[in-house]
PyMOL Python script that loads the backbone (N, CA, C, O; Angstrom):
from pymol import cmd

cmd.read_pdbstr("""\
ATOM      1  N   MET A   1    -150.782 125.764  84.079  1.00  0.00           N
ATOM      2  CA  MET A   1    -150.290 124.273  82.953  1.00  0.00           C
ATOM      3  C   MET A   1    -151.368 123.440  82.698  1.00  0.00           C
ATOM      4  O   MET A   1    -152.194 123.058  83.528  1.00  0.00           O
ATOM      5  N   SER A   2    -151.314 123.091  81.144  1.00  0.00           N
ATOM      6  CA  SER A   2    -152.232 122.600  80.899  1.00  0.00           C
ATOM      7  C   SER A   2    -151.554 120.506  80.353  1.00  0.00           C
ATOM      8  O   SER A   2    -150.420 120.088  80.116  1.00  0.00           O
ATOM      9  N   ILE A   3    -152.566 119.971  80.367  1.00  0.00           N
ATOM     10  CA  ILE A   3    -152.508 118.425  80.755  1.00  0.00           C
ATOM     11  C   ILE A   3    -152.375 117.945  79.137  1.00  0.00           C
ATOM     12  O   ILE A   3    -153.322 118.154  78.380  1.00  0.00           O
ATOM     13  N   THR A   4    -151.342 117.396  78.735  1.00  0.00           N
ATOM     14  CA  THR A   4    -151.204 116.850  77.126  1.00  0.00           C
ATOM     15  C   THR A   4    -151.721 115.343  77.335  1.00  0.00           C
ATOM     16  O   THR A   4    -152.179 114.635  78.231  1.00  0.00           O
ATOM     17  N   ARG A   5    -151.489 115.296  76.418  1.00  0.00           N
ATOM     18  CA  ARG A   5    -152.045 113.681  75.722  1.00  0.00           C
ATOM     19  C   ARG A   5    -150.367 112.436  75.543  1.00  0.00           C
ATOM     20  O   ARG A   5    -149.469 112.322  74.710  1.00  0.00           O
ATOM     21  N   TRP A   6    -150.630 111.939  76.496  1.00  0.00           N
ATOM     22  CA  TRP A   6    -148.797 110.874  75.999  1.00  0.00           C
ATOM     23  C   TRP A   6    -149.370 109.880  74.910  1.00  0.00           C
ATOM     24  O   TRP A   6    -150.233 109.005  74.837  1.00  0.00           O
ATOM     25  N   ASP A   7    -148.210 110.628  73.919  1.00  0.00           N
ATOM     26  CA  ASP A   7    -148.349 109.495  73.022  1.00  0.00           C
ATOM     27  C   ASP A   7    -146.571 108.822  72.893  1.00  0.00           C
ATOM     28  O   ASP A   7    -145.451 109.327  72.976  1.00  0.00           O
ATOM     29  N   PRO A   8    -147.214 107.193  72.610  1.00  0.00           N
ATOM     30  CA  PRO A   8    -146.154 106.167  72.773  1.00  0.00           C
ATOM     31  C   PRO A   8    -145.221 106.279  71.498  1.00  0.00           C
ATOM     32  O   PRO A   8    -144.126 105.721  71.427  1.00  0.00           O
ATOM     33  N   PHE A   9    -145.792 107.086  70.466  1.00  0.00           N
ATOM     34  CA  PHE A   9    -145.254 107.033  68.980  1.00  0.00           C
ATOM     35  C   PHE A   9    -144.222 107.803  69.057  1.00  0.00           C
ATOM     36  O   PHE A   9    -143.089 107.503  68.681  1.00  0.00           O
ATOM     37  N   ASP A  10    -144.653 109.099  69.676  1.00  0.00           N
ATOM     38  CA  ASP A  10    -143.594 110.454  69.766  1.00  0.00           C
ATOM     39  C   ASP A  10    -142.303 109.821  70.452  1.00  0.00           C
ATOM     40  O   ASP A  10    -141.274 110.362  70.047  1.00  0.00           O
ATOM     41  N   GLU A  11    -142.085 108.751  71.444  1.00  0.00           N
ATOM     42  CA  GLU A  11    -140.698 108.388  72.246  1.00  0.00           C
ATOM     43  C   GLU A  11    -139.830 107.515  70.731  1.00  0.00           C
ATOM     44  O   GLU A  11    -138.701 107.706  70.279  1.00  0.00           O
ATOM     45  N   VAL A  12    -140.808 106.656  70.329  1.00  0.00           N
ATOM     46  CA  VAL A  12    -140.378 105.575  68.900  1.00  0.00           C
ATOM     47  C   VAL A  12    -139.294 107.080  68.375  1.00  0.00           C
ATOM     48  O   VAL A  12    -138.090 107.339  68.360  1.00  0.00           O
ATOM     49  N   THR A  13    -140.879 107.936  67.915  1.00  0.00           N
ATOM     50  CA  THR A  13    -140.221 108.547  66.673  1.00  0.00           C
ATOM     51  C   THR A  13    -138.769 109.736  66.824  1.00  0.00           C
ATOM     52  O   THR A  13    -138.244 110.378  65.914  1.00  0.00           O
ATOM     53  N   THR A  14    -138.356 109.709  68.522  1.00  0.00           N
ATOM     54  CA  THR A  14    -137.522 110.867  69.119  1.00  0.00           C
ATOM     55  C   THR A  14    -136.291 109.698  68.713  1.00  0.00           C
ATOM     56  O   THR A  14    -135.425 109.961  67.878  1.00  0.00           O
ATOM     57  N   LEU A  15    -136.357 108.467  69.388  1.00  0.00           N
ATOM     58  CA  LEU A  15    -135.511 107.154  69.367  1.00  0.00           C
ATOM     59  C   LEU A  15    -134.823 107.176  67.475  1.00  0.00           C
ATOM     60  O   LEU A  15    -133.641 107.258  67.139  1.00  0.00           O
ATOM     61  N   ARG A  16    -136.130 107.065  66.507  1.00  0.00           N
ATOM     62  CA  ARG A  16    -135.502 106.772  65.423  1.00  0.00           C
ATOM     63  C   ARG A  16    -134.873 108.220  64.984  1.00  0.00           C
ATOM     64  O   ARG A  16    -134.060 107.992  64.088  1.00  0.00           O
ATOM     65  N   ARG A  17    -134.939 109.694  65.284  1.00  0.00           N
ATOM     66  CA  ARG A  17    -134.437 110.413  64.855  1.00  0.00           C
ATOM     67  C   ARG A  17    -132.835 110.035  65.227  1.00  0.00           C
ATOM     68  O   ARG A  17    -131.906 109.870  64.437  1.00  0.00           O
ATOM     69  N   SER A  18    -132.829 109.956  66.640  1.00  0.00           N
ATOM     70  CA  SER A  18    -131.311 110.004  66.834  1.00  0.00           C
ATOM     71  C   SER A  18    -130.326 109.101  66.531  1.00  0.00           C
ATOM     72  O   SER A  18    -129.106 109.259  66.580  1.00  0.00           O
ATOM     73  N   MET A  19    -131.257 107.705  66.071  1.00  0.00           N
ATOM     74  CA  MET A  19    -130.650 106.836  65.249  1.00  0.00           C
ATOM     75  C   MET A  19    -130.077 107.133  63.985  1.00  0.00           C
ATOM     76  O   MET A  19    -128.966 106.686  63.699  1.00  0.00           O
ATOM     77  N   GLU A  20    -130.613 107.724  63.333  1.00  0.00           N
ATOM     78  CA  GLU A  20    -130.523 108.816  62.184  1.00  0.00           C
ATOM     79  C   GLU A  20    -129.307 109.183  61.591  1.00  0.00           C
ATOM     80  O   GLU A  20    -128.439 108.913  60.761  1.00  0.00           O
ATOM     81  N   ARG A  21    -129.849 110.203  62.763  1.00  0.00           N
ATOM     82  CA  ARG A  21    -128.565 111.183  63.416  1.00  0.00           C
ATOM     83  C   ARG A  21    -126.781 110.412  63.342  1.00  0.00           C
ATOM     84  O   ARG A  21    -125.809 110.774  62.679  1.00  0.00           O
ATOM     85  N   MET A  22    -126.939 109.247  64.329  1.00  0.00           N
ATOM     86  CA  MET A  22    -125.940 108.540  64.646  1.00  0.00           C
ATOM     87  C   MET A  22    -125.192 107.920  63.482  1.00  0.00           C
ATOM     88  O   MET A  22    -123.972 107.768  63.415  1.00  0.00           O
ATOM     89  N   PHE A  23    -126.170 107.558  62.503  1.00  0.00           N
ATOM     90  CA  PHE A  23    -125.537 106.620  61.099  1.00  0.00           C
ATOM     91  C   PHE A  23    -125.224 107.805  60.279  1.00  0.00           C
ATOM     92  O   PHE A  23    -124.440 107.757  59.331  1.00  0.00           O
ATOM     93  N   ASP A  24    -125.814 108.813  60.636  1.00  0.00           N
ATOM     94  CA  ASP A  24    -125.213 110.030  59.337  1.00  0.00           C
ATOM     95  C   ASP A  24    -123.955 110.637  59.926  1.00  0.00           C
ATOM     96  O   ASP A  24    -122.970 110.638  59.188  1.00  0.00           O
ATOM     97  N   ASP A  25    -123.855 111.063  60.928  1.00  0.00           N
ATOM     98  CA  ASP A  25    -122.760 111.312  61.589  1.00  0.00           C
ATOM     99  C   ASP A  25    -121.317 109.824  61.241  1.00  0.00           C
ATOM    100  O   ASP A  25    -120.172 109.979  60.817  1.00  0.00           O
ATOM    101  N   PHE A  26    -121.811 108.933  61.516  1.00  0.00           N
ATOM    102  CA  PHE A  26    -121.104 107.867  61.415  1.00  0.00           C
ATOM    103  C   PHE A  26    -120.149 107.672  59.901  1.00  0.00           C
ATOM    104  O   PHE A  26    -118.964 107.481  59.630  1.00  0.00           O
ATOM    105  N   LEU A  27    -121.521 107.859  59.087  1.00  0.00           N
ATOM    106  CA  LEU A  27    -121.213 107.010  57.925  1.00  0.00           C
ATOM    107  C   LEU A  27    -121.263 108.480  56.627  1.00  0.00           C
ATOM    108  O   LEU A  27    -121.700 108.182  55.515  1.00  0.00           O
ATOM    109  N   THR A  28    -120.933 109.559  56.802  1.00  0.00           N
ATOM    110  CA  THR A  28    -120.833 110.442  56.098  1.00  0.00           C
ATOM    111  C   THR A  28    -118.920 110.909  56.541  1.00  0.00           C
ATOM    112  O   THR A  28    -118.468 110.794  57.681  1.00  0.00           O
ATOM    113  N   PRO A  29    -118.096 111.419  55.318  1.00  0.00           N
ATOM    114  CA  PRO A  29    -116.843 111.442  55.250  1.00  0.00           C
ATOM    115  C   PRO A  29    -116.898 113.315  55.975  1.00  0.00           C
ATOM    116  O   PRO A  29    -117.567 114.332  55.793  1.00  0.00           O
ATOM    117  N   ARG A  30    -115.447 112.751  57.050  1.00  0.00           N
ATOM    118  CA  ARG A  30    -115.395 114.130  57.536  1.00  0.00           C
ATOM    119  C   ARG A  30    -113.881 114.953  57.320  1.00  0.00           C
ATOM    120  O   ARG A  30    -112.788 114.509  56.967  1.00  0.00           O
ATOM    121  N   ARG A  31    -114.200 115.971  57.593  1.00  0.00           N
ATOM    122  CA  ARG A  31    -112.866 116.942  56.736  1.00  0.00           C
ATOM    123  C   ARG A  31    -111.863 116.506  58.044  1.00  0.00           C
ATOM    124  O   ARG A  31    -112.129 116.236  59.215  1.00  0.00           O
ATOM    125  N   THR A  32    -110.621 116.563  57.307  1.00  0.00           N
ATOM    126  CA  THR A  32    -109.342 116.867  57.742  1.00  0.00           C
ATOM    127  C   THR A  32    -108.806 117.681  58.793  1.00  0.00           C
ATOM    128  O   THR A  32    -109.692 118.463  59.137  1.00  0.00           O
ATOM    129  N   ARG A  33    -107.735 117.859  59.476  1.00  0.00           N
ATOM    130  CA  ARG A  33    -107.246 118.857  59.965  1.00  0.00           C
ATOM    131  C   ARG A  33    -106.545 119.329  58.649  1.00  0.00           C
ATOM    132  O   ARG A  33    -106.679 120.547  58.530  1.00  0.00           O
ATOM    133  N   THR A  34    -106.012 118.900  57.870  1.00  0.00           N
ATOM    134  CA  THR A  34    -105.364 119.269  56.319  1.00  0.00           C
ATOM    135  C   THR A  34    -106.122 119.343  55.120  1.00  0.00           C
ATOM    136  O   THR A  34    -105.898 118.971  53.968  1.00  0.00           O
ATOM    137  N   GLY A  35    -107.396 120.108  55.862  1.00  0.00           N
ATOM    138  CA  GLY A  35    -108.353 120.135  54.904  1.00  0.00           C
ATOM    139  C   GLY A  35    -109.439 119.099  53.594  1.00  0.00           C
ATOM    140  O   GLY A  35    -110.489 119.358  53.005  1.00  0.00           O
ATOM    141  N   GLY A  36    -108.450 117.826  53.597  1.00  0.00           N
ATOM    142  CA  GLY A  36    -108.981 116.930  52.733  1.00  0.00           C
ATOM    143  C   GLY A  36    -110.102 116.531  53.598  1.00  0.00           C
ATOM    144  O   GLY A  36    -110.382 117.034  54.686  1.00  0.00           O
ATOM    145  N   SER A  37    -110.894 115.288  52.820  1.00  0.00           N
ATOM    146  CA  SER A  37    -111.769 114.386  53.904  1.00  0.00           C
ATOM    147  C   SER A  37    -111.155 113.030  53.825  1.00  0.00           C
ATOM    148  O   SER A  37    -110.279 112.645  53.050  1.00  0.00           O
ATOM    149  N   GLU A  38    -111.671 112.484  54.612  1.00  0.00           N
ATOM    150  CA  GLU A  38    -111.474 110.739  54.797  1.00  0.00           C
ATOM    151  C   GLU A  38    -112.788 110.366  54.987  1.00  0.00           C
ATOM    152  O   GLU A  38    -113.722 111.123  55.252  1.00  0.00           O
ATOM    153  N   ALA A  39    -112.830 108.960  54.817  1.00  0.00           N
ATOM    154  CA  ALA A  39    -113.663 107.894  55.502  1.00  0.00           C
ATOM    155  C   ALA A  39    -114.377 107.960  56.325  1.00  0.00           C
ATOM    156  O   ALA A  39    -113.820 108.868  56.941  1.00  0.00           O
ATOM    157  N   ALA A  40    -115.243 107.726  56.911  1.00  0.00           N
ATOM    158  CA  ALA A  40    -115.828 108.246  58.196  1.00  0.00           C
ATOM    159  C   ALA A  40    -116.064 106.566  59.066  1.00  0.00           C
ATOM    160  O   ALA A  40    -116.311 106.453  60.267  1.00  0.00           O
ATOM    161  N   TRP A  41    -115.896 105.337  58.018  1.00  0.00           N
ATOM    162  CA  TRP A  41    -116.179 104.151  58.989  1.00  0.00           C
ATOM    163  C   TRP A  41    -114.531 103.837  58.877  1.00  0.00           C
ATOM    164  O   TRP A  41    -113.685 104.451  58.227  1.00  0.00           O
ATOM    165  N   TRP A  42    -114.380 102.658  59.744  1.00  0.00           N
ATOM    166  CA  TRP A  42    -112.698 101.924  60.090  1.00  0.00           C
ATOM    167  C   TRP A  42    -112.578 101.086  58.937  1.00  0.00           C
ATOM    168  O   TRP A  42    -113.220 100.108  58.555  1.00  0.00           O
ATOM    169  N   GLN A  43    -111.628 101.691  58.490  1.00  0.00           N
ATOM    170  CA  GLN A  43    -110.864 100.663  57.276  1.00  0.00           C
ATOM    171  C   GLN A  43    -109.382 100.239  57.797  1.00  0.00           C
ATOM    172  O   GLN A  43    -108.498 101.063  58.033  1.00  0.00           O
ATOM    173  N   PRO A  44    -109.218  98.589  57.967  1.00  0.00           N
ATOM    174  CA  PRO A  44    -108.044  98.303  58.718  1.00  0.00           C
ATOM    175  C   PRO A  44    -106.518  98.262  57.785  1.00  0.00           C
ATOM    176  O   PRO A  44    -106.657  98.119  56.570  1.00  0.00           O
ATOM    177  N   PRO A  45    -105.852  98.319  58.040  1.00  0.00           N
ATOM    178  CA  PRO A  45    -104.649  98.636  57.096  1.00  0.00           C
ATOM    179  C   PRO A  45    -104.149  97.034  56.255  1.00  0.00           C
ATOM    180  O   PRO A  45    -103.422  96.190  56.780  1.00  0.00           O
ATOM    181  N   VAL A  46    -104.610  96.960  55.204  1.00  0.00           N
ATOM    182  CA  VAL A  46    -104.191  95.726  54.590  1.00  0.00           C
ATOM    183  C   VAL A  46    -103.171  95.740  53.452  1.00  0.00           C
ATOM    184  O   VAL A  46    -103.020  96.627  52.612  1.00  0.00           O
ATOM    185  N   GLU A  47    -102.324  94.293  53.613  1.00  0.00           N
ATOM    186  CA  GLU A  47    -101.465  94.435  52.483  1.00  0.00           C
ATOM    187  C   GLU A  47    -102.131  93.268  51.652  1.00  0.00           C
ATOM    188  O   GLU A  47    -102.830  92.333  52.044  1.00  0.00           O
ATOM    189  N   MET A  48    -101.714  93.599  50.420  1.00  0.00           N
ATOM    190  CA  MET A  48    -102.352  92.571  49.130  1.00  0.00           C
ATOM    191  C   MET A  48    -101.112  92.258  48.089  1.00  0.00           C
ATOM    192  O   MET A  48    -100.544  93.202  47.541  1.00  0.00           O
ATOM    193  N   PHE A  49    -100.785  91.138  47.883  1.00  0.00           N
ATOM    194  CA  PHE A  49     -99.775  90.468  47.140  1.00  0.00           C
ATOM    195  C   PHE A  49    -100.361  89.466  45.728  1.00  0.00           C
ATOM    196  O   PHE A  49    -101.109  88.489  45.694  1.00  0.00           O
ATOM    197  N   GLU A  50     -99.918  89.929  45.071  1.00  0.00           N
ATOM    198  CA  GLU A  50    -101.039  89.009  43.571  1.00  0.00           C
ATOM    199  C   GLU A  50     -99.834  87.671  43.228  1.00  0.00           C
ATOM    200  O   GLU A  50     -98.722  87.973  42.797  1.00  0.00           O
ATOM    201  N   THR A  51    -100.176  86.369  43.452  1.00  0.00           N
ATOM    202  CA  THR A  51     -98.781  85.666  43.057  1.00  0.00           C
ATOM    203  C   THR A  51     -99.378  84.894  41.989  1.00  0.00           C
ATOM    204  O   THR A  51    -100.580  85.149  41.927  1.00  0.00           O
ATOM    205  N   LYS A  52     -99.063  84.178  41.255  1.00  0.00           N
ATOM    206  CA  LYS A  52     -99.049  83.348  40.120  1.00  0.00           C
ATOM    207  C   LYS A  52    -100.110  82.287  40.096  1.00  0.00           C
ATOM    208  O   LYS A  52    -101.039  82.030  39.331  1.00  0.00           O
ATOM    209  N   THR A  53     -99.601  81.712  41.310  1.00  0.00           N
ATOM    210  CA  THR A  53    -100.115  79.853  41.799  1.00  0.00           C
ATOM    211  C   THR A  53    -101.531  80.341  42.174  1.00  0.00           C
ATOM    212  O   THR A  53    -101.925  81.442  42.558  1.00  0.00           O
ATOM    213  N   THR A  54    -102.298  78.949  41.899  1.00  0.00           N
ATOM    214  CA  THR A  54    -103.447  79.033  42.449  1.00  0.00           C
ATOM    215  C   THR A  54    -104.128  77.841  43.165  1.00  0.00           C
ATOM    216  O   THR A  54    -103.484  76.837  42.861  1.00  0.00           O
ATOM    217  N   ARG A  55    -104.988  77.574  43.854  1.00  0.00           N
ATOM    218  CA  ARG A  55    -105.174  76.405  44.492  1.00  0.00           C
ATOM    219  C   ARG A  55    -106.460  75.700  44.167  1.00  0.00           C
ATOM    220  O   ARG A  55    -106.725  74.622  44.699  1.00  0.00           O
TER     221      ARG A  55
END
""", "prot")
cmd.dss("prot")
cmd.show_as("cartoon", "prot")
cmd.util.cbc("prot")
cmd.orient("prot")
């Protein structure tokens, strides 16, 4: 067994890679069961109406 020098920046690199994977998984489109794709981020249901009156 050899002794290896500890480098604190290796831990930062590992954390950075994990965070990049997390954001990639979160922001890339996913495939649905029907074969289509959907946005990976949350989209709340919204009802919009256009009226002629302005304030």
